[in-house]
C-alpha positions as CSV (number, residue, x, y, z in Angstrom):
1,M,15.6,-0.9,-1.5
2,Y,14.0,-2.8,1.4
3,S,15.2,-0.1,3.8
4,R,13.5,2.5,1.7
5,Y,10.2,0.6,1.9
6,R,10.7,0.2,5.7
7,N,11.2,3.9,6.1
8,S,7.7,4.6,4.6
9,F,6.1,2.2,7.0
10,C,5.3,4.8,9.7
11,A,4.4,7.4,7.2
12,G,1.8,5.1,5.7
13,A,0.1,4.5,9.0
14,G,0.2,8.2,9.8
15,A,-1.3,9.0,6.4
16,A,-4.2,6.6,6.9
17,L,-4.9,8.2,10.3
18,L,-4.9,11.7,8.9
19,A,-6.8,10.7,5.8
20,A,-9.6,9.3,7.9
21,G,-10.0,12.7,9.4
22,N,-9.9,14.6,6.1
23,C,-11.7,12.4,3.7
24,T,-14.3,14.4,1.6
25,E,-17.1,12.9,-0.4
26,K,-15.0,13.4,-3.6
27,D,-12.1,11.7,-1.9
28,A,-14.4,8.8,-1.0
29,L,-15.5,8.5,-4.6
30,D,-11.9,8.5,-5.8
31,L,-10.9,5.9,-3.3
32,R,-13.8,3.6,-4.2
33,S,-13.1,4.1,-7.9
34,I,-9.4,3.2,-7.6
35,L,-10.4,0.2,-5.4
36,A,-13.0,-1.0,-7.9
37,Q,-10.4,-0.8,-10.8
38,L,-7.9,-2.6,-8.6
39,E,-10.3,-5.4,-7.8
40,S,-11.7,-5.8,-11.4
41,S,-8.3,-5.8,-13.2
42,E,-6.9,-9.1,-14.3
43,D,-3.6,-7.5,-15.4
44,E,-1.2,-7.8,-12.5
45,K,1.1,-5.0,-13.9
46,A,-2.0,-2.7,-14.0
47,R,-3.0,-3.8,-10.5
48,A,0.5,-2.9,-9.2
49,G,0.0,0.6,-10.6
50,L,-3.4,0.9,-9.1
51,D,-2.0,-0.3,-5.7
52,K,0.5,2.5,-5.9
53,K,-2.2,5.0,-7.0
54,L,-4.4,4.0,-4.0
55,H,-1.6,4.6,-1.5
56,T,-0.7,7.9,-3.2
57,K,-4.3,9.0,-3.0
58,I,-4.4,8.2,0.7
59,G,-1.2,10.3,1.2
60,R,-2.9,13.2,-0.6
61,I,-6.0,13.0,1.5
62,A,-3.9,13.0,4.6
63,G,-3.2,16.7,3.8
64,N,0.2,16.7,5.3
65,P,2.8,17.6,2.7
66,M,5.7,16.0,4.6
67,I,3.9,12.6,4.8
68,Y,2.8,12.9,1.2
69,N,6.3,13.6,0.0
70,V,7.7,10.7,2.0
71,L,5.1,8.3,0.6
72,D,5.5,9.7,-2.9
73,A,9.3,9.4,-2.9
74,A,9.1,5.9,-1.4
75,A,6.5,4.8,-4.0
76,Q,8.8,6.0,-6.8
77,L,11.8,4.2,-5.3
78,T,10.0,1.0,-4.4
79,E,7.8,0.5,-7.5
80,E,9.8,-2.6,-8.3
81,I,9.1,-4.0,-4.8
82,I,5.4,-3.3,-5.2
83,S,5.1,-5.2,-8.5
84,G,7.5,-7.9,-7.4
85,T,5.7,-8.5,-4.2
86,R,2.3,-8.6,-5.9
87,A,3.7,-11.1,-8.4
88,Y,5.0,-13.2,-5.6
89,I,1.7,-13.2,-3.8
90,M,-0.1,-14.2,-6.9
91,Q,2.4,-17.0,-7.5
92,K,2.2,-18.3,-4.0
93,H,-1.6,-18.1,-3.5
94,N,-2.8,-17.8,-7.1
95,S,-4.7,-14.8,-5.8
96,A,-4.2,-11.4,-4.1
97,L,-7.4,-11.7,-2.0
98,E,-5.6,-11.1,1.2
99,V,-4.2,-7.8,0.0
100,D,-7.4,-6.8,-1.8
101,E,-9.4,-7.4,1.4
102,Q,-6.9,-5.3,3.4
103,H,-7.3,-2.5,0.9
104,R,-11.1,-2.7,1.0
105,R,-11.2,-2.6,4.8
106,L,-8.7,0.3,4.9
107,V,-10.6,2.4,2.4
108,E,-13.9,1.8,4.3
109,A,-12.2,2.9,7.6
110,I,-10.9,6.1,5.9
111,I,-14.2,6.9,4.3
112,S,-16.1,6.3,7.6
113,G,-13.7,8.6,9.4
114,D,-12.4,5.9,11.8
115,R,-8.9,7.2,12.4
116,N,-7.8,4.5,14.8
117,Q,-9.0,1.7,12.7
118,A,-7.5,3.2,9.5
119,E,-4.1,3.5,11.2
120,K,-4.4,-0.1,12.6
121,L,-5.4,-1.5,9.2
122,M,-2.6,0.3,7.4
123,R,-0.1,-1.1,9.9
124,E,-1.5,-4.6,9.3
125,H,-1.3,-4.1,5.6
126,M,2.3,-2.9,5.7
127,E,3.2,-5.8,8.0
128,T,1.7,-8.3,5.5
129,I,3.7,-6.8,2.6
130,E,6.8,-6.7,4.7
131,K,6.3,-10.5,5.5
132,Y,6.2,-11.2,1.8
133,I,9.2,-9.0,1.0
134,L,11.3,-10.8,3.6
135,E,10.2,-14.2,2.2
136,I,11.3,-13.0,-1.3
137,A,14.6,-11.8,0.2
138,Q,15.2,-15.2,1.8
139,Q,14.6,-16.9,-1.5
140,Q,16.9,-14.6,-3.3
141,G,19.6,-14.8,-0.6
142,E,20.9,-12.3,1.8
143,N,23.0,-10.6,-0.9
144,S,20.0,-9.6,-3.0
145,L,20.3,-6.2,-4.5
146,V,16.6,-5.6,-4.7
147,F,15.9,-6.2,-1.1
148,H,19.2,-5.1,0.5
149,R,18.7,-3.9,4.0
């Protein structure tokens, strides 16, 4: 599954870049609404679903069916990784502030139309998540089925 996540890495950065160029006022409202729900929820399972919803919305705003389809397929295949990684972050730091702040900055870059910043922030976000995925994989051992490369 880890390799499936890794394959969506570039698509996510490309989606953020394109979304920053295509974001309408309605899209901005939708992004802010998802972000507000994500930040206010105390249920980590719900937060994982909202995290996925945020990334899916960014893929839709990008307006490129190929990128959206890659992201959507990856999200469906890696839902376990998303929730597992968020749970790990909460356990390790007793908070998901780092990821929440990354989401907030990413959404603002997309809404403001800053394509380069949106792409950069998505890459940083994906690298952060990858770091935690690799930590989990090390803890589970190299033969982990969930994070098999």
